[in-house]
N, CA, C and O atoms as a printed pandas DataFrame, in Angstrom:
     atom_number atom_name residue_name chain_id  residue_number  x_coord  y_coord  z_coord
0              1         N          UNK        A               1   29.252  156.646  207.962
1              2        CA          UNK        A               1   28.568  155.522  207.361
2              3         C          UNK        A               1   29.600  154.702  206.583
3              4         O          UNK        A               1   30.519  155.253  205.978
4              5         N          UNK        A               2   29.431  153.386  206.611
5              6        CA          UNK        A               2   30.280  152.476  205.831
6              7         C          UNK        A               2   29.395  151.460  205.125
7              8         O          UNK        A               2   28.393  150.994  205.668
8              9         N          UNK        A               3   29.787  151.131  203.907
9             10        CA          UNK        A               3   29.012  150.152  203.150
10            11         C          UNK        A               3   29.934  149.415  202.192
11            12         O          UNK        A               3   30.774  150.024  201.529
12            13         N          UNK        A               4   29.767  148.092  202.125
13            14        CA          UNK        A               4   30.472  147.288  201.125
14            15         C          UNK        A               4   29.625  147.277  199.861
15            16         O          UNK        A               4   28.424  147.008  199.907
16            17         N          UNK        A               5   30.261  147.573  198.731
17            18        CA          UNK        A               5   29.553  147.614  197.459
18            19         C          UNK        A               5   30.334  146.798  196.434
19            20         O          UNK        A               5   31.549  146.946  196.299
20            21         N          UNK        A               6   29.622  145.941  195.719
21            22        CA          UNK        A               6   30.241  145.127  194.678
22            23         C          UNK        A               6   30.162  145.857  193.340
23            24         O          UNK        A               6   29.127  146.427  192.996
24            25         N          UNK        A               7   31.253  145.835  192.596
25            26        CA          UNK        A               7   31.308  146.493  191.294
26            27         C          UNK        A               7   30.688  145.567  190.255
27            28         O          UNK        A               7   31.117  144.425  190.093
28            29         N          UNK        A               8   29.665  146.073  189.548
29            30        CA          UNK        A               8   28.951  145.222  188.596
30            31         C          UNK        A               8   29.157  145.622  187.137
31            32         O          UNK        A               8   28.845  144.845  186.235
32            33         N          UNK        A               9   29.680  146.829  186.894
33            34        CA          UNK        A               9   29.866  147.220  185.497
34            35         C          UNK        A               9   31.057  146.488  184.889
35            36         O          UNK        A               9   32.025  146.170  185.579
36            37         N          UNK        A              10   30.971  146.228  183.597
37            38        CA          UNK        A              10   31.915  145.363  182.892
38            39         C          UNK        A              10   33.375  145.808  183.018
39            40         O          UNK        A              10   34.260  144.964  183.157
40            41         N          UNK        A              11   33.638  147.101  182.973
41            42        CA          UNK        A              11   35.014  147.589  182.954
42            43         C          UNK        A              11   35.543  148.017  184.313
43            44         O          UNK        A              11   36.681  148.475  184.413
44            45         N          UNK        A              12   34.737  147.876  185.362
45            46        CA          UNK        A              12   35.198  148.263  186.697
46            47         C          UNK        A              12   35.351  149.772  186.822
47            48         O          UNK        A              12   34.727  150.538  186.088
48            49         N          UNK        A              13   36.193  150.182  187.763
49            50        CA          UNK        A              13   36.400  151.610  188.008
50            51         C          UNK        A              13   37.528  152.110  187.113
51            52         O          UNK        A              13   38.706  151.945  187.428
52            53         N          UNK        A              14   37.153  152.718  186.002
53            54        CA          UNK        A              14   38.115  153.355  185.109
54            55         C          UNK        A              14   37.835  154.859  185.160
55            56         O          UNK        A              14   37.141  155.319  186.067
56            57         N          UNK        A              15   38.352  155.620  184.223
57            58        CA          UNK        A              15   38.285  157.089  184.309
58            59         C          UNK        A              15   36.858  157.642  184.416
59            60         O          UNK        A              15   36.606  158.521  185.239
60            61         N          UNK        A              16   35.940  157.152  183.614
61            62        CA          UNK        A              16   34.582  157.712  183.624
62            63         C          UNK        A              16   33.855  157.457  184.948
63            64         O          UNK        A              16   33.336  158.405  185.538
64            65         N          UNK        A              17   33.798  156.202  185.439
65            66        CA          UNK        A              17   33.162  155.988  186.740
66            67         C          UNK        A              17   33.855  156.746  187.870
67            68         O          UNK        A              17   33.198  157.264  188.774
68            69         N          UNK        A              18   35.186  156.808  187.812
69            70        CA          UNK        A              18   35.918  157.540  188.854
70            71         C          UNK        A              18   35.495  159.005  188.854
71            72         O          UNK        A              18   35.288  159.593  189.915
72            73         N          UNK        A              19   35.367  159.593  187.675
73            74        CA          UNK        A              19   34.960  160.995  187.580
74            75         C          UNK        A              19   33.543  161.198  188.108
75            76         O          UNK        A              19   33.269  162.193  188.779
76            77         N          UNK        A              20   32.640  160.261  187.812
77            78        CA          UNK        A              20   31.266  160.362  188.321
78            79         C          UNK        A              20   31.235  160.267  189.844
79            80         O          UNK        A              20   30.517  161.022  190.500
80            81         N          UNK        A              21   32.008  159.346  190.405
81            82        CA          UNK        A              21   32.061  159.193  191.864
82            83         C          UNK        A              21   32.595  160.457  192.526
83            84         O          UNK        A              21   32.051  160.917  193.530
84            85         N          UNK        A              22   33.659  161.013  191.964
85            86        CA          UNK        A              22   34.271  162.222  192.533
86            87         C          UNK        A              22   33.317  163.414  192.413
87            88         O          UNK        A              22   33.249  164.254  193.310
88            89         N          UNK        A              23   32.592  163.478  191.317
89            90        CA          UNK        A              23   31.613  164.564  191.150
90            91         C          UNK        A              23   30.562  164.511  192.253
91            92         O          UNK        A              23   30.229  165.538  192.844
92            93         N          UNK        A              24   30.042  163.328  192.529
93            94        CA          UNK        A              24   29.062  163.172  193.606
94            95         C          UNK        A              24   29.701  163.506  194.956
95            96         O          UNK        A              24   29.120  164.241  195.754
96            97         N          UNK        A              25   30.880  162.974  195.208
97            98        CA          UNK        A              25   31.556  163.216  196.489
98            99         C          UNK        A              25   31.765  164.708  196.737
99           100         O          UNK        A              25   31.526  165.199  197.840
100          101         N          UNK        A              26   32.207  165.418  195.717
101          102        CA          UNK        A              26   32.485  166.842  195.880
102          103         C          UNK        A              26   31.231  167.703  195.975
103          104         O          UNK        A              26   31.306  168.866  196.370
104          105         N          UNK        A              27   30.089  167.144  195.619
105          106        CA          UNK        A              27   28.834  167.886  195.698
106          107         C          UNK        A              27   28.223  167.853  197.102
107          108         O          UNK        A              27   27.209  168.501  197.359
108          109         N          UNK        A              28   28.842  167.101  197.999
109          110        CA          UNK        A              28   28.289  166.937  199.347
110          111         C          UNK        A              28   29.263  167.412  200.420
111          112         O          UNK        A              28   30.482  167.348  200.262
112          113         N          UNK        A              29   28.680  167.887  201.511
113          114        CA          UNK        A              29   29.459  168.404  202.630
114          115         C          UNK        A              29   29.801  167.262  203.585
115          116         O          UNK        A              29   29.247  167.155  204.679
116          117         N          UNK        A              30   30.727  166.414  203.140
117          118        CA          UNK        A              30   31.183  165.306  203.982
118          119         C          UNK        A              30   32.492  164.757  203.417
119          120         O          UNK        A              30   32.851  165.027  202.271
120          121         N          UNK        A              31   33.187  163.993  204.228
121          122        CA          UNK        A              31   34.377  163.284  203.774
122          123         C          UNK        A              31   33.927  162.007  203.087
123          124         O          UNK        A              31   32.937  161.398  203.492
124          125         N          UNK        A              32   34.655  161.596  202.043
125          126        CA          UNK        A              32   34.329  160.368  201.322
126          127         C          UNK        A              32   35.620  159.601  201.084
127          128         O          UNK        A              32   36.620  160.156  200.627
128          129         N          UNK        A              33   35.576  158.312  201.406
129          130        CA          UNK        A              33   36.734  157.444  201.177
130          131         C          UNK        A              33   36.273  156.154  200.522
131          132         O          UNK        A              33   35.167  155.673  200.768
132          133         N          UNK        A              34   37.143  155.604  199.683
133          134        CA          UNK        A              34   36.929  154.289  199.086
134          135         C          UNK        A              34   38.093  153.414  199.514
135          136         O          UNK        A              34   39.236  153.867  199.575
136          137         N          UNK        A              35   37.792  152.143  199.812
137          138        CA          UNK        A              35   38.835  151.223  200.256
138          139         C          UNK        A              35   38.682  149.892  199.531
139          140         O          UNK        A              35   37.579  149.366  199.385
140          141         N          UNK        A              36   39.824  149.359  199.079
141          142        CA          UNK        A              36   39.851  148.041  198.423
142          143         C          UNK        A              36   41.171  147.380  198.778
143          144         O          UNK        A              36   42.237  147.978  198.632
144          145         N          UNK        A              37   41.090  146.145  199.244
145          146        CA          UNK        A              37   42.293  145.369  199.588
146          147         C          UNK        A              37   43.243  146.135  200.507
147          148         O          UNK        A              37   44.459  146.089  200.322
148          149         N          UNK        A              38   42.694  146.833  201.491
149          150        CA          UNK        A              38   43.507  147.552  202.463
150          151         C          UNK        A              38   43.999  148.917  202.006
151          152         O          UNK        A              38   44.618  149.635  202.791
152          153         N          UNK        A              39   43.744  149.292  200.768
153          154        CA          UNK        A              39   44.139  150.608  200.264
154          155         C          UNK        A              39   42.961  151.553  200.387
155          156         O          UNK        A              39   41.912  151.324  199.785
156          157         N          UNK        A              40   43.126  152.614  201.162
157          158        CA          UNK        A              40   42.061  153.589  201.393
158          159         C          UNK        A              40   42.448  154.902  200.728
159          160         O          UNK        A              40   43.539  155.427  200.954
160          161         N          UNK        A              41   41.535  155.431  199.898
161          162        CA          UNK        A              41   41.832  156.656  199.153
162          163         C          UNK        A              41   40.698  157.669  199.301
163          164         O          UNK        A              41   39.573  157.326  199.665
164          165         N          UNK        A              42   41.024  158.901  199.012
165          166        CA          UNK        A              42   40.025  159.972  199.040
166          167         C          UNK        A              42   39.044  159.797  197.896
167          168         O          UNK        A              42   39.441  159.519  196.765
168          169         N          UNK        A              43   37.767  159.959  198.193
169          170        CA          UNK        A              43   36.740  159.884  197.174
170          171         C          UNK        A              43   36.553  161.192  196.443
171          172         O          UNK        A              43   35.662  161.314  195.602
172          173         N          UNK        A              44   37.391  162.181  196.754
173          174        CA          UNK        A              44   37.261  163.492  196.128
174          175         C          UNK        A              44   38.387  163.757  195.139
175          176         O          UNK        A              44   38.571  164.886  194.686
176          177         N          UNK        A              45   39.148  162.701  194.804
177          178        CA          UNK        A              45   40.248  162.812  193.848
178          179         C          UNK        A              45   40.129  161.711  192.792
179          180         O          UNK        A              45   40.145  160.526  193.125
180          181         N          UNK        A              46   40.011  162.101  191.524
181          182        CA          UNK        A              46   39.888  161.120  190.443
182          183         C          UNK        A              46   41.105  160.195  190.414
183          184         O          UNK        A              46   40.951  158.981  190.277
184          185         N          UNK        A              47   42.293  160.745  190.540
185          186        CA          UNK        A              47   43.499  159.915  190.499
186          187         C          UNK        A              47   43.522  158.905  191.642
187          188         O          UNK        A              47   43.896  157.749  191.445
188          189         N          UNK        A              48   43.121  159.341  192.835
189          190        CA          UNK        A              48   43.085  158.420  193.977
190          191         C          UNK        A              48   42.109  157.279  193.723
191          192         O          UNK        A              48   42.435  156.116  193.963
192          193         N          UNK        A              49   40.912  157.606  193.239
193          194        CA          UNK        A              49   39.903  156.575  193.004
194          195         C          UNK        A              49   40.381  155.602  191.927
195          196         O          UNK        A              49   40.170  154.396  192.057
196          197         N          UNK        A              50   41.013  156.093  190.879
197          198        CA          UNK        A              50   41.514  155.217  189.819
198          199         C          UNK        A              50   42.644  154.309  190.314
199          200         O          UNK        A              50   42.836  153.213  189.788
200          201         N          UNK        A              51   43.393  154.765  191.325
201          202        CA          UNK        A              51   44.491  153.953  191.872
202          203         C          UNK        A              51   43.995  152.656  192.511
203          204         O          UNK        A              51   44.780  151.728  192.705
204          205         N          UNK        A              52   42.721  152.579  192.836
205          206        CA          UNK        A              52   42.187  151.348  193.419
206          207         C          UNK        A              52   42.241  150.187  192.442
207          208         O          UNK        A              52   42.269  149.028  192.857
208          209         N          UNK        A              53   42.257  150.484  191.149
209          210        CA          UNK        A              53   42.291  149.444  190.107
210          211         C          UNK        A              53   41.248  148.365  190.411
211          212         O          UNK        A              53   41.572  147.180  190.497
212          213         N          UNK        A              54   40.005  148.789  190.570
213          214        CA          UNK        A              54   38.925  147.894  190.978
214          215         C          UNK        A              54   38.177  147.348  189.763
215          216         O          UNK        A              54   37.457  148.094  189.098
216          217         N          UNK        A              55   38.336  146.059  189.463
217          218        CA          UNK        A              55   37.658  145.454  188.314
218          219         C          UNK        A              55   36.241  144.996  188.663
219          220         O          UNK        A              55   35.822  145.047  189.819
220          221         N          UNK        A              56   35.521  144.553  187.647
221          222        CA          UNK        A              56   34.193  143.980  187.858
222          223         C          UNK        A              56   34.304  142.821  188.849
223          224         O          UNK        A              56   35.215  141.998  188.757
224          225         N          UNK        A              57   33.368  142.769  189.794
225          226        CA          UNK        A              57   33.337  141.710  190.786
226          227         C          UNK        A              57   34.055  142.048  192.072
227          228         O          UNK        A              57   33.855  141.376  193.085
228          229         N          UNK        A              58   34.885  143.070  192.054
229          230        CA          UNK        A              58   35.601  143.477  193.270
230          231         C          UNK        A              58   34.626  144.142  194.233
231          232         O          UNK        A              58   33.599  144.685  193.826
232          233         N          UNK        A              59   34.966  144.089  195.511
233          234        CA          UNK        A              59   34.175  144.797  196.524
234          235         C          UNK        A              59   34.952  145.999  197.016
235          236         O          UNK        A              59   36.154  145.927  197.273
236          237         N          UNK        A              60   34.243  147.101  197.141
237          238        CA          UNK        A              60   34.824  148.347  197.614
238          239         C          UNK        A              60   34.061  148.767  198.861
239          240         O          UNK        A              60   32.835  148.671  198.913
240          241         N          UNK        A              61   34.787  149.227  199.852
241          242        CA          UNK        A              61   34.152  149.791  201.038
242          243         C          UNK        A              61   34.035  151.299  200.817
243          244         O          UNK        A              61   35.028  151.975  200.547
244          245         N          UNK        A              62   32.830  151.809  200.933
245          246        CA          UNK        A              62   32.585  153.240  200.793
246          247         C          UNK        A              62   32.332  153.793  202.186
247          248         O          UNK        A              62   31.542  153.242  202.952
248          249         N          UNK        A              63   33.005  154.880  202.503
249          250        CA          UNK        A              63   32.847  155.503  203.815
250          251         C          UNK        A              63   32.542  156.983  203.630
251          252         O          UNK        A              63   33.264  157.691  202.928
252          253         N          UNK        A              64   31.472  157.444  204.263
253          254        CA          UNK        A              64   31.132  158.864  204.250
254          255         C          UNK        A              64   31.028  159.326  205.698
255          256         O          UNK        A              64   30.572  158.582  206.566
256          257         N          UNK        A              65   31.456  160.562  205.951
257          258        CA          UNK        A              65   31.429  161.091  207.309
258          259         C          UNK        A              65   31.253  162.599  207.253
259          260         O          UNK        A              65   32.102  163.315  206.722
260          261         N          UNK        A              66   30.151  163.071  207.801
261          262        CA          UNK        A              66   29.927  164.506  207.835
262          263         C          UNK        A              66   28.454  164.841  207.738
263          264         O          UNK        A              66   27.583  163.974  207.803
264          265         N          UNK        A              67   28.212  166.116  207.583
265          266        CA          UNK        A              67   26.854  166.651  207.632
266          267         C          UNK        A              67   25.910  166.024  206.599
267          268         O          UNK        A              67   24.744  165.772  206.904
268          269         N          UNK        A              68   26.397  165.773  205.398
269          270        CA          UNK        A              68   25.538  165.295  204.313
270          271         C          UNK        A              68   25.868  163.850  203.925
271          272         O          UNK        A              68   25.689  163.452  202.774
272          273         N          UNK        A              69   26.351  163.073  204.894
273          274        CA          UNK        A              69   26.848  161.721  204.594
274          275         C          UNK        A              69   25.784  160.774  204.048
275          276         O          UNK        A              69   26.082  159.955  203.178
276          277         N          UNK        A              70   24.557  160.868  204.537
277          278        CA          UNK        A              70   23.517  159.942  204.085
278          279         C          UNK        A              70   23.149  160.164  202.620
279          280         O          UNK        A              70   23.039  159.204  201.858
280          281         N          UNK        A              71   22.962  161.410  202.226
281          282        CA          UNK        A              71   22.641  161.707  200.827
282          283         C          UNK        A              71   23.783  161.299  199.905
283          284         O          UNK        A              71   23.562  160.740  198.831
284          285         N          UNK        A              72   24.990  161.584  200.334
285          286        CA          UNK        A              72   26.160  161.234  199.533
286          287         C          UNK        A              72   26.253  159.717  199.347
287          288         O          UNK        A              72   26.471  159.240  198.233
288          289         N          UNK        A              73   26.089  158.968  200.424
289          290        CA          UNK        A              73   26.160  157.509  200.348
290          291         C          UNK        A              73   25.077  156.967  199.425
291          292         O          UNK        A              73   25.335  156.063  198.631
292          293         N          UNK        A              74   23.879  157.505  199.521
293          294        CA          UNK        A              74   22.777  157.056  198.674
294          295         C          UNK        A              74   23.102  157.288  197.197
295          296         O          UNK        A              74   22.879  156.405  196.369
296          297         N          UNK        A              75   23.624  158.464  196.864
297          298        CA          UNK        A              75   23.937  158.772  195.462
298          299         C          UNK        A              75   25.091  157.915  194.941
299          300         O          UNK        A              75   25.058  157.465  193.795
300          301         N          UNK        A              76   26.101  157.688  195.763
301          302        CA          UNK        A              76   27.223  156.829  195.362
302          303         C          UNK        A              76   26.727  155.403  195.153
303          304         O          UNK        A              76   27.075  154.764  194.159
304          305         N          UNK        A              77   25.927  154.906  196.069
305          306        CA          UNK        A              77   25.378  153.559  195.950
306          307         C          UNK        A              77   24.556  153.422  194.660
307          308         O          UNK        A              77   24.634  152.398  193.982
308          309         N          UNK        A              78   23.776  154.442  194.326
309          310        CA          UNK        A              78   22.973  154.415  193.100
310          311         C          UNK        A              78   23.858  154.303  191.859
311          312         O          UNK        A              78   23.522  153.577  190.923
312          313         N          UNK        A              79   24.989  155.020  191.845
313          314        CA          UNK        A              79   25.903  154.920  190.712
314          315         C          UNK        A              79   26.399  153.483  190.531
315          316         O          UNK        A              79   26.406  152.954  189.420
316          317         N          UNK        A              80   26.815  152.861  191.641
317          318        CA          UNK        A              80   27.293  151.478  191.574
318          319         C          UNK        A              80   26.175  150.531  191.135
319          320         O          UNK        A              80   26.395  149.662  190.291
320          321         N          UNK        A              81   24.979  150.695  191.705
321          322        CA          UNK        A              81   23.855  149.802  191.375
322          323         C          UNK        A              81   23.458  149.905  189.907
323          324         O          UNK        A              81   23.032  148.916  189.312
324          325         N          UNK        A              82   23.591  151.083  189.320
325          326        CA          UNK        A              82   23.239  151.277  187.917
326          327         C          UNK        A              82   24.391  150.904  186.985
327          328         O          UNK        A              82   24.273  151.037  185.767
328          329         N          UNK        A              83   25.505  150.438  187.556
329          330        CA          UNK        A              83   26.653  150.074  186.728
330          331         C          UNK        A              83   27.199  151.284  185.979
331          332         O          UNK        A              83   27.760  151.152  184.891
332          333         N          UNK        A              84   27.030  152.458  186.568
333          334        CA          UNK        A              84   27.474  153.722  185.970
334          335         C          UNK        A              84   26.871  153.932  184.585
335          336         O          UNK        A              84   27.439  154.635  183.749
336          337         N          UNK        A              85   25.709  153.314  184.351
337          338        CA          UNK        A              85   24.997  153.398  183.073
338          339         C          UNK        A              85   25.856  152.953  181.888
339          340         O          UNK        A              85   25.736  153.491  180.787
340          341         N          UNK        A              86   26.717  151.972  182.124
341          342        CA          UNK        A              86   27.609  151.505  181.058
342          343         C          UNK        A              86   27.125  150.222  180.381
343          344         O          UNK        A              86   27.453  149.989  179.217
344          345         N          UNK        A              87   26.375  149.407  181.061
345          346        CA          UNK        A              87   26.016  148.106  180.489
346          347         C          UNK        A              87   24.664  148.125  179.813
347          348         O          UNK        A              87   24.223  147.105  179.285
């Protein structure tokens, strides 16, 4: 599964949102990747996700592949839609 998601929280992807994304990714039996501006990183590594340096308004491509990909994508999308409960 692939989905473009716009970052809406004020501070973008910093340590806390990255940790939440990785927690969700690691809870599911599937591969997870995030991509921004041609840089594709593992969604199961906090450092990799933070390397995207994705600010508010940026678009990130989320990719899930595996047995539990639909549930994982839904939970990741919910985190982005809720602005990681920061605003």
